[in-house]
C-alpha positions as CSV (number, residue, x, y, z in Angstrom):
1,M,0.0,0.1,0.0
2,R,1.2,3.5,-1.0
3,G,0.2,6.9,0.1
4,G,-2.0,5.7,2.8
5,E,-4.5,4.0,0.4
6,A,-6.8,1.3,2.1
7,S,-6.6,-2.3,0.8
8,P,-9.7,-3.8,-0.8
9,T,-10.2,-6.0,2.1
10,M,-10.2,-3.0,4.4
11,K,-12.7,-1.1,2.1
12,K,-15.0,-4.2,2.4
13,R,-14.8,-4.2,6.2
14,L,-15.4,-0.4,6.4
15,T,-18.4,-0.8,4.0
16,L,-19.8,-3.5,6.4
17,K,-19.3,-1.1,9.2
18,D,-21.3,1.6,7.5
19,K,-24.1,-0.8,6.7
20,A,-24.5,-1.7,10.3
21,Y,-24.4,1.8,11.5
22,H,-26.9,3.2,9.0
23,L,-29.2,0.3,9.4
24,W,-29.2,0.8,13.2
25,K,-29.8,4.5,12.9
26,Q,-32.6,4.0,10.3
27,A,-34.3,1.6,12.8
28,G,-34.3,4.3,15.5
29,L,-32.8,1.9,18.0
30,P,-30.9,3.2,21.2
31,D,-27.1,3.3,21.4
32,F,-27.2,1.3,24.7
33,F,-29.7,-1.0,26.2
34,N,-28.2,-1.0,29.7
35,R,-29.6,1.6,32.1
36,K,-27.0,1.0,34.8
37,G,-23.3,0.2,34.6
38,P,-20.7,1.4,32.2
39,K,-21.6,2.3,28.6
40,R,-18.5,1.5,26.6
41,T,-19.6,-0.4,23.5
42,P,-22.6,1.0,21.5
43,A,-25.2,-1.6,20.5
44,W,-24.6,-1.0,16.8
45,K,-21.1,-2.1,17.1
46,T,-22.4,-5.3,18.7
47,Y,-24.6,-5.8,15.7
48,L,-21.5,-5.1,13.5
49,A,-19.7,-8.0,15.3
50,Y,-22.8,-10.3,14.7
51,L,-22.7,-9.2,11.0
52,E,-19.1,-10.3,10.9
53,Y,-20.1,-13.6,12.6
54,T,-22.9,-14.2,10.1
55,N,-21.1,-13.3,7.0
56,H,-17.5,-14.1,7.3
57,A,-16.6,-15.9,10.5
58,P,-17.9,-19.4,11.4
59,S,-17.2,-18.8,15.0
60,Y,-17.5,-16.1,17.6
61,R,-13.7,-16.3,18.2
62,R,-12.9,-15.4,14.6
63,A,-15.4,-12.7,14.7
64,A,-13.8,-11.1,17.8
65,N,-10.5,-11.2,15.9
66,F,-12.2,-9.4,12.9
67,M,-13.3,-6.8,15.3
68,V,-9.8,-6.3,16.6
69,D,-8.0,-6.3,13.3
70,Y,-10.4,-4.2,11.2
71,H,-12.5,-2.3,13.6
72,H,-10.2,-1.9,16.5
73,E,-12.7,-3.1,19.1
74,R,-11.1,-5.4,21.5
75,R,-13.6,-7.6,23.5
76,H,-13.7,-11.2,24.5
77,W,-15.7,-13.3,22.2
78,T,-18.2,-14.3,25.0
79,T,-19.0,-10.5,25.4
80,W,-20.3,-10.4,21.9
81,Q,-22.1,-13.7,22.1
82,K,-23.9,-12.9,25.5
83,A,-24.9,-9.3,24.4
84,I,-26.6,-10.7,21.2
85,A,-28.4,-13.3,23.3
86,K,-29.9,-10.6,25.6
87,W,-31.5,-8.6,22.8
88,P,-35.4,-8.5,22.9
89,F,-37.4,-9.6,20.0
90,W,-38.4,-6.1,19.0
91,V,-34.9,-5.1,18.2
92,W,-34.7,-7.8,15.4
93,D,-38.2,-6.8,14.1
94,A,-37.0,-3.1,13.8
95,L,-33.9,-4.2,11.9
96,A,-36.0,-6.4,9.6
97,D,-38.5,-3.5,8.8
98,V,-35.7,-1.2,7.8
99,S,-34.0,-3.8,5.7
100,V,-37.2,-4.5,3.7
101,E,-38.0,-0.7,2.9
102,D,-41.3,0.7,2.3
103,E,-42.0,0.1,-1.4
104,P,-45.0,-1.4,-3.3
105,C,-44.8,-5.0,-4.3
106,E,-46.5,-6.3,-7.4
107,I,-45.8,-9.9,-7.2
108,A,-44.8,-11.8,-4.0
109,A,-44.2,-15.4,-3.2
110,I,-44.5,-17.6,-0.1
111,D,-42.8,-20.8,0.8
112,G,-41.6,-22.6,3.8
113,T,-38.2,-24.1,4.8
114,T,-36.4,-25.8,7.6
115,L,-32.9,-25.4,9.2
116,A,-31.2,-28.2,11.1
117,R,-30.2,-27.5,14.7
118,S,-26.9,-29.2,14.3
119,N,-24.6,-30.6,11.6
120,P,-23.2,-33.9,12.8
121,S,-20.7,-35.8,10.5
122,Q,-21.8,-39.2,9.0
123,H,-19.1,-40.9,10.9
124,Y,-20.6,-39.7,14.2
125,L,-24.1,-40.7,13.1
126,R,-22.8,-44.2,12.4
127,R,-20.8,-44.5,15.6
128,I,-24.0,-43.6,17.7
129,G,-26.2,-45.7,15.7
130,A,-28.6,-42.9,14.6
131,E,-30.1,-44.9,11.7
132,G,-31.2,-41.9,9.9
133,R,-33.0,-40.2,12.8
134,V,-32.5,-36.4,12.9
135,S,-33.6,-33.8,15.4
136,R,-36.6,-31.6,15.0
137,P,-35.7,-28.7,12.7
138,V,-36.4,-24.9,13.0
139,Q,-39.2,-24.0,10.6
140,G,-39.4,-20.7,8.7
141,V,-42.2,-19.5,6.5
142,L,-41.0,-16.6,4.0
143,L,-42.7,-14.0,2.0
144,V,-40.4,-12.6,-0.8
145,D,-40.6,-9.9,-3.4
146,V,-40.2,-11.5,-6.8
147,E,-39.1,-8.5,-8.7
148,R,-36.5,-7.1,-6.2
149,R,-35.4,-10.6,-5.0
150,K,-35.6,-9.8,-1.2
151,F,-37.4,-11.0,1.8
152,L,-40.4,-9.0,2.9
153,A,-41.5,-10.8,6.0
154,W,-40.8,-14.2,7.7
155,R,-41.8,-16.2,10.8
156,V,-39.6,-18.6,12.6
157,R,-41.0,-21.5,14.8
158,A,-39.2,-23.9,17.1
159,T,-42.0,-26.4,16.7
160,P,-43.0,-27.0,13.1
161,R,-46.7,-26.7,12.1
162,G,-48.8,-25.9,9.1
163,E,-47.6,-23.2,7.0
164,K,-51.1,-21.8,6.0
165,C,-51.7,-20.4,9.5
166,D,-48.7,-18.0,9.2
167,V,-49.8,-16.2,6.0
168,P,-52.0,-13.5,7.9
169,Y,-49.0,-12.9,10.2
170,L,-46.7,-12.5,7.3
171,F,-49.0,-9.9,5.6
172,G,-49.4,-8.1,9.0
173,R,-45.7,-7.8,9.4
174,C,-44.9,-6.9,5.8
175,P,-44.5,-3.0,5.4
176,N,-45.2,-3.2,1.7
177,S,-48.5,-3.3,-0.1
178,V,-48.7,-6.6,-2.1
179,D,-50.9,-6.9,-5.2
180,L,-50.3,-10.7,-6.0
181,V,-49.1,-13.6,-4.0
182,L,-47.8,-17.0,-5.4
183,M,-48.1,-20.1,-3.4
184,D,-47.6,-23.8,-3.8
185,K,-50.1,-26.5,-3.5
186,G,-49.6,-26.8,0.3
187,F,-51.6,-23.5,0.5
188,D,-54.6,-24.7,-1.3
189,S,-57.3,-23.6,1.1
190,E,-60.6,-21.7,0.3
191,P,-60.6,-19.8,3.7
192,L,-57.0,-18.6,3.0
193,H,-57.9,-17.4,-0.5
194,E,-61.0,-15.7,0.9
195,W,-58.9,-13.9,3.5
196,L,-56.5,-12.7,0.9
197,R,-59.1,-11.4,-1.4
198,D,-60.9,-9.6,1.5
199,H,-57.6,-7.8,2.1
200,G,-57.1,-6.9,-1.5
201,V,-54.4,-9.4,-2.5
202,W,-55.0,-11.7,-5.5
203,S,-53.6,-15.3,-4.8
204,I,-52.5,-18.0,-7.1
205,A,-52.0,-21.6,-6.0
206,P,-52.5,-24.8,-7.8
207,T,-55.4,-26.8,-6.5
208,R,-55.2,-30.5,-5.2
209,K,-56.5,-33.3,-7.4
210,G,-60.2,-33.7,-7.1
211,C,-61.0,-30.1,-6.3
212,K,-64.8,-29.7,-6.3
213,R,-65.4,-27.1,-3.4
214,G,-64.8,-23.4,-3.0
215,R,-65.4,-20.4,-5.3
216,Y,-61.9,-19.3,-5.5
217,R,-60.4,-22.8,-5.8
218,K,-62.8,-23.5,-8.8
219,Q,-61.5,-20.4,-10.4
220,L,-58.0,-21.4,-10.0
221,R,-58.9,-25.0,-11.3
222,D,-60.5,-23.7,-14.4
223,C,-58.5,-20.5,-15.2
224,F,-55.0,-21.1,-13.9
225,D,-52.3,-18.6,-15.0
226,H,-49.1,-20.8,-15.5
227,A,-47.1,-17.9,-16.8
228,L,-47.5,-16.0,-13.4
229,Y,-47.2,-19.2,-11.3
230,W,-43.7,-20.1,-12.8
231,Q,-42.3,-17.0,-11.1
232,R,-42.8,-18.8,-7.8
233,N,-39.5,-20.5,-8.0
234,I,-37.8,-17.1,-7.2
235,V,-38.6,-17.9,-3.5
236,E,-37.0,-21.3,-3.7
237,S,-34.0,-19.6,-5.4
238,L,-33.6,-17.1,-2.5
239,I,-33.9,-19.9,0.1
240,S,-31.2,-21.9,-1.7
241,A,-29.0,-18.7,-1.8
242,V,-29.4,-18.1,1.9
243,K,-28.5,-21.7,2.7
244,R,-25.4,-21.6,0.3
245,L,-24.2,-18.3,1.7
246,Y,-24.7,-19.0,5.5
247,G,-25.2,-22.7,5.8
248,V,-28.0,-25.2,6.1
249,H,-27.8,-25.6,9.9
250,L,-27.8,-23.3,12.9
251,R,-24.8,-22.8,15.2
252,A,-26.7,-21.5,18.2
253,R,-28.1,-23.7,20.9
254,S,-30.8,-21.8,22.7
255,W,-34.0,-21.0,20.9
256,R,-33.5,-17.2,21.4
257,A,-30.1,-17.4,19.9
258,Q,-31.4,-19.6,17.0
259,R,-34.1,-17.1,16.2
260,A,-31.5,-14.2,16.2
261,E,-29.3,-16.2,13.9
262,V,-32.1,-16.7,11.3
263,Y,-33.1,-13.1,11.4
264,A,-29.5,-12.1,11.0
265,R,-29.0,-14.1,7.9
266,L,-32.2,-12.8,6.3
267,I,-31.4,-9.2,7.1
268,S,-27.8,-9.7,5.8
269,Y,-29.2,-11.0,2.5
270,N,-31.6,-8.1,2.2
271,I,-28.6,-5.7,2.7
272,G,-26.7,-7.3,-0.1
273,A,-29.9,-7.4,-2.3
274,K,-30.4,-3.7,-1.7
275,I,-26.9,-2.8,-2.7
276,K,-27.1,-5.0,-5.8
277,H,-30.5,-3.5,-6.9
278,Y,-29.2,0.0,-6.7
279,F,-26.0,-0.9,-8.4
280,L,-28.0,-2.4,-11.4
281,L,-30.3,0.6,-11.5
282,S,-27.3,3.1,-11.6
283,H,-25.7,0.9,-14.4
284,L,-28.9,1.0,-16.4
285,R,-29.3,4.6,-16.0
286,G,-25.7,5.2,-17.3
287,K,-26.5,3.2,-20.4
288,I,-29.7,5.2,-21.0
289,Y,-27.9,8.5,-20.6
290,K,-25.3,7.4,-23.1
């Protein structure tokens, strides 16, 4: 390095620092959560450490090293870990709302997925005689924007249950107005279609074999728009991208930390999707002006 120029790696770390700071300020969250005791580390720096843990470091020890080397914040790795585990649920909701942005959505899609609570090796499973048994996974139901390729709302459950019951919750949490939602055959339910139409949302979902009841289900059975429904694979692509980027299993042990880990992954993906979207828009505008 000459003339005090920052390396590309340093610029990348500083960019991540700016992301954490601006996201925290846009959410309107306080700088400190503790009322008593010393106030040394602002909460947004704790979130920065968790972003490093989510995006680049597979362990809190490495995330703590990142904070020392690139951000000059020396704390023991358990300090970062315990601080994140104490955050209330409304903090993650506020960060999620800011990462989504309030823009109208023409076409959305809903799908569910699961994440394993551990990642044991095949050798370990054979030694303990597991015989293919796996622990109960963490379930997530996701609402995505098909055009902008980002997550609008999600619900995480420790105990898996039916996905249809989470649709009203997703639309209640979504800060965007949705015109059309695409769903798979698991969401084929006349009360669900009726609830969506009453709230001004057009729904498309394939009906099960032998469909004979329901006004909206009969409409979908007789006049199904395959051209629109084929765009539903975007939600599966986004789920696959998150799992390939951050892993298919959760490293946290407690439910509170597992929920925070899922939220951090989806928020991090939204931040990257937002930057990519603005980059493509600026590139397209440059071509238009030329």
